[in-house]
N, C-alpha and C positions, 0 to 999 in steps of 0.2 A: 459049580460051575456059574457067576452068574452071568448073565449080558446085562451090560449098562449101556442104556443109550442116554447121549447128553445132545440139549436141543438149547443150552442157552450159551450167549458170547462170553469166554471168556474174562471180555472188559468190561461186562455188565450185573455179571451173576456167579456164585460161587460155587454153580453144577458143576464144576469140573474137578477143583481142589477135590469140594464135598466126594464126590463118586468114588477118585484117588483113593484118598482118604482111606476111606470103605473097600477097596478090589483088596481080595484076598484071591491064592495064585487058583490059577485055573479060570480064574473070570477074564475078560475081554471086556473094551468099550468101546463103540458108535457113539462118532462124534454126525451128528444130522443137524439142517436150522444154522440161526447163528449159531452153533453149537461151531462149527468149519474150521472157526476163523480158530481157532487152537490147536487146527494140524497147523500152522504155517509153522508157532517155537517148538523149539525142541523141548519136552518136560521131561528131566529121567527122573522121576522121580512116577512118573506115573508109568511112561511104557516099562519103566524098569520092571515093573508090580505085574502087568494085565500088554500081552495087543492092541493096542490101539488102528481103531480101522476109521476111516471120512468115509460117508458118503458123499460120491466123486459128481452125481449131477448135483450136490450142493452148494460144493465148492466152485467150483465150472461156473456157475449160476452168481456164481460172489468176486469169479477173478484171484478166488486163492490157489492159490500154488503153495501142495501139498509135502510137508518139510519129510524127513529121510526117510524118519523113524515107526512112523501114519501110513499104511495100510491102505490106496483110494478102492473103495469095495461097489460097487453095482447094487440095485436091484433086489436082485438074486444071487448073488452073494451076503444079504444083507438076512434075507428068508433064513439064511443055508443058518447064519450063524446063529438064527432067531433058534431056531430044528433043536440047532445041536447042547442049547443051552436051555438052566433052568434053577430058578426064577429066572424071569427080564425085569431091571429094574428102570424108571424112566426117574433123569432128571434136569426138573424144568423148573427151578425155582430162581 
């Protein structure tokens, strides 16, 4: 059960799509920093593979309204996800 943390915008990086292609059952994805721009659109090819979470504070800082298939979370929930998953992989290229 891997936790994938994506920090780059899907409009300037392939990090989110690369992450999605490596997801397996039981994995989860957290969008942080500029990756929260990916929370606006629905990506069925991603949300069907793994639950997608978005750091609410990063979305609010960028004026992003989170889409229906993405769950907004706070820092406490992010820490909980980190304790529930092993390993944790950061996607930032």
